[in-house]
DSSP file (Angstrom, degrees, kcal/mol; ACC not computed):
  #  RESIDUE AA STRUCTURE BP1 BP2  ACC     N-H-->O    O-->H-N    N-H-->O    O-->H-N    TCO  KAPPA ALPHA  PHI   PSI    X-CA   Y-CA   Z-CA
    1    1 A X              0   0    0      0, 0.0     2,-0.1     0, 0.0     0, 0.0   0.000 360.0 360.0 360.0 141.3   32.0    3.4  -14.4
    2    2 A X        -     0   0    0      1,-0.1     2,-0.3     0, 0.0     0, 0.0  -0.355 360.0-108.1 -70.9 148.5   28.6    2.0  -15.3
    3    3 A X        -     0   0    0     -2,-0.1     2,-0.3     1,-0.0    -1,-0.1  -0.568  37.9-151.7 -73.3 138.3   26.2    4.0  -17.5
    4    4 A X        -     0   0    0     -2,-0.3     2,-0.3     2,-0.0    -1,-0.0  -0.794   7.7-155.7-113.0 157.2   23.3    5.4  -15.6
    5    5 A X        -     0   0    0     -2,-0.3     2,-0.4     2,-0.0     0, 0.0  -0.957  20.7-119.7-127.7 148.0   19.8    6.2  -16.7
    6    6 A X        -     0   0    0     -2,-0.3     2,-0.4     2,-0.0    -2,-0.0  -0.708  22.6-162.2 -88.8 138.4   17.4    8.7  -15.1
    7    7 A X        -     0   0    0     -2,-0.4     2,-0.5     2,-0.0    -2,-0.0  -0.984   4.7-154.2-118.9 129.8   14.1    7.4  -13.7
    8    8 A X        -     0   0    0     -2,-0.4     2,-0.4     2,-0.0    -2,-0.0  -0.902  12.3-172.3-104.1 130.5   11.2    9.9  -13.1
    9    9 A X        -     0   0    0     -2,-0.5     2,-0.5     2,-0.0    -2,-0.0  -0.985  13.9-146.7-125.1 128.9    8.7    8.9  -10.4
   10   10 A X        +     0   0    0     -2,-0.4     2,-0.3     0, 0.0    -2,-0.0  -0.836  30.7 158.2 -95.8 128.9    5.5   10.7   -9.7
   11   11 A X        -     0   0    0     -2,-0.5    -2,-0.0     0, 0.0     5,-0.0  -0.987  47.4 -89.0-146.5 150.8    4.4   10.7   -6.1
   12   12 A X     >  -     0   0    0     -2,-0.3     4,-2.4     1,-0.1     5,-0.2  -0.313  37.6-122.4 -61.2 144.4    2.2   12.8   -4.0
   13   13 A X  H  > S+     0   0    0      1,-0.2     4,-2.6     2,-0.2     5,-0.2   0.889 110.9  52.6 -57.6 -43.3    4.0   15.7   -2.3
   14   14 A X  H  > S+     0   0    0      1,-0.2     4,-2.4     2,-0.2    -1,-0.2   0.901 109.9  48.7 -62.4 -40.4    3.0   14.6    1.2
   15   15 A X  H  > S+     0   0    0      2,-0.2     4,-3.0     1,-0.2    -1,-0.2   0.922 111.0  50.8 -64.0 -44.1    4.3   11.1    0.6
   16   16 A X  H  X S+     0   0    0     -4,-2.4     4,-1.7     2,-0.2    -2,-0.2   0.927 111.4  47.8 -59.6 -45.4    7.6   12.5   -0.8
   17   17 A X  H  X S+     0   0    0     -4,-2.6     4,-0.7     1,-0.2    -2,-0.2   0.938 115.8  43.3 -62.2 -47.2    8.1   14.7    2.2
   18   18 A X  H >X S+     0   0    0     -4,-2.4     3,-0.7     1,-0.2     4,-0.6   0.894 114.1  50.8 -66.1 -39.6    7.3   11.9    4.7
   19   19 A X  H 3X S+     0   0    0     -4,-3.0     4,-0.7     1,-0.2    -1,-0.2   0.763 104.2  58.0 -71.7 -24.5    9.4    9.4    2.8
   20   20 A X  H 3X S+     0   0    0     -4,-1.7     4,-1.7    -5,-0.2    -1,-0.2   0.683  90.6  73.4 -80.4 -16.3   12.5   11.7    2.6
   21   21 A X  H <X S+     0   0    0     -4,-0.7     4,-1.5    -3,-0.7    -1,-0.2   0.940  93.8  49.8 -62.9 -48.7   12.7   12.1    6.4
   22   22 A X  H  X S+     0   0    0     -4,-0.6     4,-0.7     1,-0.2     3,-0.4   0.937 112.3  45.0 -61.1 -50.9   14.1    8.6    7.2
   23   23 A X  H ><>S+     0   0    0     -4,-0.7     5,-3.0     1,-0.2     3,-1.1   0.888 108.9  58.5 -61.2 -36.1   16.9    8.6    4.6
   24   24 A X  H ><5S+     0   0    0     -4,-1.7     3,-1.4     1,-0.3    -1,-0.2   0.856  98.9  57.6 -62.2 -34.1   17.9   12.1    5.6
   25   25 A X  H 3<5S+     0   0    0     -4,-1.5    -1,-0.3    -3,-0.4    -2,-0.2   0.733 109.3  47.1 -67.8 -19.3   18.5   10.9    9.2
   26   26 A X  T <<5S-     0   0    0     -3,-1.1    -1,-0.3    -4,-0.7    -2,-0.2   0.306 124.1-104.6-100.3   6.7   21.0    8.4    7.7
   27   27 A X  T < 5S+     0   0    0     -3,-1.4     2,-0.3     1,-0.3    -3,-0.2   0.713  81.9 124.5  79.0  20.3   22.7   11.1    5.5
   28   28 A X      < -     0   0    0     -5,-3.0    -1,-0.3    -6,-0.1    -2,-0.2  -0.803  55.4-131.2-112.4 154.0   21.0    9.8    2.4
   29   29 A X     >  -     0   0    0     -2,-0.3     4,-2.1    -3,-0.1     5,-0.1  -0.487  33.5-105.8 -89.4 169.8   18.9   11.6   -0.2
   30   30 A X  H  > S+     0   0    0      1,-0.2     4,-2.2     2,-0.2     5,-0.2   0.860 124.5  55.6 -63.5 -34.1   15.6   10.2   -1.5
   31   31 A X  H  > S+     0   0    0      2,-0.2     4,-2.4     1,-0.2    -1,-0.2   0.905 105.6  51.0 -63.4 -41.4   17.5    9.3   -4.7
   32   32 A X  H  > S+     0   0    0      2,-0.2     4,-2.4     1,-0.2    -2,-0.2   0.922 109.7  50.5 -59.9 -43.7   20.0    7.3   -2.7
   33   33 A X  H  X S+     0   0    0     -4,-2.1     4,-2.4     1,-0.2    -2,-0.2   0.895 110.2  49.0 -63.1 -40.8   17.2    5.5   -1.0
   34   34 A X  H  X S+     0   0    0     -4,-2.2     4,-2.9     2,-0.2    -1,-0.2   0.906 110.1  51.9 -65.8 -40.6   15.6    4.6   -4.3
   35   35 A X  H  X S+     0   0    0     -4,-2.4     4,-2.4     2,-0.2    -2,-0.2   0.911 110.3  48.5 -60.7 -42.5   18.9    3.4   -5.7
   36   36 A X  H  X S+     0   0    0     -4,-2.4     4,-2.2     2,-0.2    -2,-0.2   0.932 112.1  49.5 -62.4 -45.5   19.3    1.1   -2.6
   37   37 A X  H  X S+     0   0    0     -4,-2.4     4,-2.3     1,-0.2    -2,-0.2   0.944 113.0  45.8 -57.7 -50.4   15.8   -0.2   -3.1
   38   38 A X  H  X S+     0   0    0     -4,-2.9     4,-2.5     1,-0.2    -1,-0.2   0.857 110.0  54.4 -65.1 -35.2   16.4   -0.9   -6.8
   39   39 A X  H  X S+     0   0    0     -4,-2.4     4,-2.4    -5,-0.2    -1,-0.2   0.906 109.6  48.0 -63.6 -40.9   19.7   -2.5   -6.1
   40   40 A X  H  X S+     0   0    0     -4,-2.2     4,-3.1     2,-0.2     5,-0.3   0.909 111.3  50.1 -65.3 -41.8   18.0   -4.9   -3.6
   41   41 A X  H  X S+     0   0    0     -4,-2.3     4,-2.1     1,-0.2     5,-0.5   0.927 112.7  47.4 -61.6 -44.0   15.2   -5.7   -6.1
   42   42 A X  H  < S+     0   0    0     -4,-2.5    -2,-0.2     2,-0.2    -1,-0.2   0.904 117.3  42.1 -63.7 -42.2   17.9   -6.4   -8.8
   43   43 A X  H  < S+     0   0    0     -4,-2.4    -2,-0.2    -5,-0.2    -1,-0.2   0.926 125.9  31.5 -71.4 -46.2   19.9   -8.6   -6.4
   44   44 A X  H  < S-     0   0    0     -4,-3.1    -2,-0.2     2,-0.2    -3,-0.2   0.620  93.9-136.6 -90.6 -14.3   17.1  -10.5   -4.8
   45   45 A X  S  < S+     0   0    0     -4,-2.1     2,-0.3    -5,-0.3    -3,-0.2   0.872  76.3  74.5  56.6  39.8   14.7  -10.5   -7.8
   46   46 A X  S    S-     0   0    0     -5,-0.5     2,-0.4    -6,-0.3    -2,-0.2  -0.965  98.9 -79.6-163.9 165.1   11.8   -9.6   -5.5
   47   47 A X        -     0   0    0     -2,-0.3     2,-0.8     1,-0.1     4,-0.1  -0.637  46.7-129.9 -70.5 128.8   10.4   -6.7   -3.5
   48   48 A X  S    S+     0   0    0     -2,-0.4     2,-0.3   -11,-0.2    -1,-0.1   0.030  82.6  46.5 -80.6  33.1   12.6   -6.6   -0.4
   49   49 A X  S    S-     0   0    0     -2,-0.8     2,-0.2     2,-0.0    -2,-0.1  -0.966 105.2 -67.3-158.0 165.9    9.7   -6.5    2.1
   50   50 A X        +     0   0    0     -2,-0.3     2,-0.4     1,-0.0    -2,-0.1  -0.394  53.1 172.5 -61.8 125.3    6.4   -8.3    2.6
   51   51 A X        -     0   0    0     -2,-0.2     2,-0.4    -4,-0.1    -4,-0.1  -0.906   9.2-169.7-139.7 105.2    4.1   -7.4   -0.2
   52   52 A X        -     0   0    0     -2,-0.4     2,-0.5     0, 0.0    -2,-0.0  -0.810  16.3-141.0-106.0 138.1    0.8   -9.3   -0.4
   53   53 A X        -     0   0    0     -2,-0.4    -2,-0.0     1,-0.0     2,-0.0  -0.823  31.0-116.3 -92.2 128.1   -1.7   -9.3   -3.2
   54   54 A X        -     0   0    0     -2,-0.5    -1,-0.0     1,-0.1     0, 0.0  -0.321  28.5-117.7 -65.9 146.2   -5.3   -9.2   -2.0
   55   55 A X     >  -     0   0    0      1,-0.1     4,-2.6     4,-0.0     5,-0.2  -0.167  36.3 -91.1 -74.5 177.2   -7.4  -12.2   -2.8
   56   56 A X  H  > S+     0   0    0      1,-0.2     4,-2.4     2,-0.2     5,-0.2   0.879 125.6  50.6 -60.9 -41.3  -10.6  -12.0   -5.0
   57   57 A X  H  > S+     0   0    0      2,-0.2     4,-2.3     1,-0.2    -1,-0.2   0.917 112.3  46.8 -64.5 -42.8  -12.9  -11.4   -2.0
   58   58 A X  H  > S+     0   0    0      2,-0.2     4,-2.8     1,-0.2    -2,-0.2   0.911 111.7  50.9 -65.6 -42.3  -10.7   -8.6   -0.6
   59   59 A X  H  X S+     0   0    0     -4,-2.6     4,-2.5     2,-0.2    -2,-0.2   0.908 110.7  49.4 -61.1 -41.5  -10.4   -7.0   -4.1
   60   60 A X  H  X S+     0   0    0     -4,-2.4     4,-2.6     2,-0.2    -2,-0.2   0.913 112.0  48.1 -64.4 -42.2  -14.2   -7.1   -4.5
   61   61 A X  H  X S+     0   0    0     -4,-2.3     4,-2.6     2,-0.2    -2,-0.2   0.919 111.6  49.7 -63.5 -43.9  -14.7   -5.5   -1.1
   62   62 A X  H  X S+     0   0    0     -4,-2.8     4,-2.6     2,-0.2    -2,-0.2   0.915 111.4  49.5 -61.0 -43.0  -12.1   -2.8   -1.8
   63   63 A X  H  X S+     0   0    0     -4,-2.5     4,-1.9     2,-0.2     6,-0.3   0.931 111.4  49.1 -61.7 -46.2  -13.9   -2.1   -5.1
   64   64 A X  H  <>S+     0   0    0     -4,-2.6     5,-1.8     1,-0.2     6,-0.7   0.924 113.0  46.8 -59.6 -45.3  -17.3   -1.8   -3.4
   65   65 A X  H ><5S+     0   0    0     -4,-2.6     3,-0.9     1,-0.2    -1,-0.2   0.910 113.0  48.1 -65.1 -42.1  -15.9    0.5   -0.7
   66   66 A X  H 3<5S+     0   0    0     -4,-2.6    -1,-0.2     1,-0.2    -2,-0.2   0.787 112.1  49.9 -71.2 -26.1  -14.1    2.8   -3.2
   67   67 A X  T 3<5S-     0   0    0     -4,-1.9    -1,-0.2    -5,-0.2    -2,-0.2   0.476 117.2-113.1 -90.0  -1.5  -17.2    2.9   -5.4
   68   68 A X  T <>5S+     0   0    0     -3,-0.9     4,-0.8    -4,-0.5    -3,-0.2   0.427  82.8 121.1  89.4  -1.1  -19.4    3.8   -2.5
   69   69 A X  T >4<S+     0   0    0     -5,-1.8     3,-0.6    -6,-0.3     4,-0.4   0.937  76.4  41.7 -62.0 -48.9  -21.4    0.6   -2.5
   70   70 A X  T 34 S+     0   0    0     -6,-0.7     3,-0.4     1,-0.2    -1,-0.2   0.683 102.0  70.4 -75.2 -18.0  -20.6   -0.5    1.0
   71   71 A X  T 34 S+     0   0    0     -7,-0.3    -1,-0.2     1,-0.2    -2,-0.2   0.819 106.5  33.8 -72.3 -30.2  -20.9    2.9    2.6
   72   72 A X  S << S+     0   0    0     -4,-0.8     2,-0.3    -3,-0.6    -1,-0.2   0.391 109.6  70.5-108.6   3.8  -24.7    3.1    2.3
   73   73 A X  S    S-     0   0    0     -4,-0.4     2,-0.3    -3,-0.4    18,-0.1  -0.838  85.0-104.9-119.9 156.4  -25.7   -0.5    2.8
   74   74 A X        -     0   0    0     -2,-0.3     2,-0.1    16,-0.1    -2,-0.1  -0.612  43.0-123.3 -74.7 137.0  -25.7   -2.9    5.7
   75   75 A X        -     0   0    0     -2,-0.3    14,-0.6     1,-0.1     3,-0.5  -0.464   6.8-128.6 -82.3 157.4  -22.9   -5.3    5.3
   76   76 A X  S    S+     0   0    0      1,-0.3    13,-0.4    12,-0.1     2,-0.2   0.804 103.5  26.8 -73.2 -30.2  -23.5   -9.1    5.3
   77   77 A X  S    S+     0   0    0     11,-0.2    -1,-0.3     3,-0.0    11,-0.1  -0.614  81.0 176.4-134.8  74.6  -20.9   -9.8    8.0
   78   78 A X        -     0   0    0     -3,-0.5     9,-0.1    -2,-0.2     2,-0.1  -0.200  45.8 -75.8 -73.2 170.1  -20.5   -6.8   10.3
   79   79 A X        -     0   0    0      1,-0.1    -1,-0.2     0, 0.0     8,-0.0  -0.407  59.4-100.7 -62.5 139.2  -18.2   -6.7   13.3
   80   80 A X        -     0   0    0     -3,-0.1     2,-0.3    -2,-0.1     5,-0.1  -0.317  43.5-169.3 -62.0 144.8  -19.8   -8.6   16.2
   81   81 A X  B >   -A   84   0A   0      3,-1.0     3,-0.6    -3,-0.1     6,-0.1  -0.897  35.9-113.0-130.9 164.1  -21.4   -6.5   18.8
   82   82 A X  T 3  S+     0   0    0     -2,-0.3     3,-0.2     1,-0.2    -1,-0.1   0.764 116.7  52.6 -67.4 -23.3  -22.7   -7.2   22.3
   83   83 A X  T 3  S+     0   0    0      1,-0.2     2,-0.4     2,-0.1    -1,-0.2   0.686 113.1  42.1 -85.5 -19.3  -26.3   -6.4   21.1
   84   84 A X  B X   -A   81   0A   0     -3,-0.6    -3,-1.0     1,-0.1     3,-0.8  -0.808  62.1-177.8-131.8  91.4  -26.2   -8.8   18.1
   85   85 A X  T 3  S+     0   0    0     -2,-0.4    -1,-0.1     1,-0.3     2,-0.1   0.806  88.6  18.8 -62.3 -30.4  -24.6  -12.2   19.0
   86   86 A X  T 3  S-     0   0    0     -6,-0.0     2,-0.5     2,-0.0    -1,-0.3  -0.540  83.6-174.9-137.4  70.0  -24.9  -13.5   15.4
   87   87 A X    <   +     0   0    0     -3,-0.8     2,-0.4    -9,-0.1    -9,-0.2  -0.545  14.5 157.9 -77.3 120.3  -25.5  -10.5   13.1
   88   88 A X        -     0   0    0     -2,-0.5     2,-0.3   -11,-0.1   -11,-0.2  -0.936  17.3-171.0-138.1 116.6  -26.2  -11.2    9.5
   89   89 A X        -     0   0    0    -14,-0.6     2,-0.4   -13,-0.4    -2,-0.0  -0.788   8.9-153.8-109.6 148.8  -28.0   -8.6    7.5
   90   90 A X              0   0    0     -2,-0.3   -16,-0.1     1,-0.1   -15,-0.1  -0.918 360.0 360.0-118.0 148.1  -29.5   -8.7    4.1
   91   91 A X              0   0    0     -2,-0.4    -1,-0.1   -18,-0.1   -16,-0.0   0.442 360.0 360.0 -91.5 360.0  -30.0   -5.8    1.7
């Protein structure tokens, strides 16, 4: 039998609760699900689902939003509206 190692993962309680529902319906524990995930990563040498890294513009926008910059200013390219056919605002 192969030697095993314990891995500790910190995750928010709500995420853990929600994530454990699906494996339980299949008769698996959350530990079983993590083992299956890690086995797939080891076999395929990649994350076994679509995982996209945001480009520089998206990362900058995310940073601005999380720091509160975008929340209080007019954006340069807002969603089109019926009242503004070509809306471009400057701060």
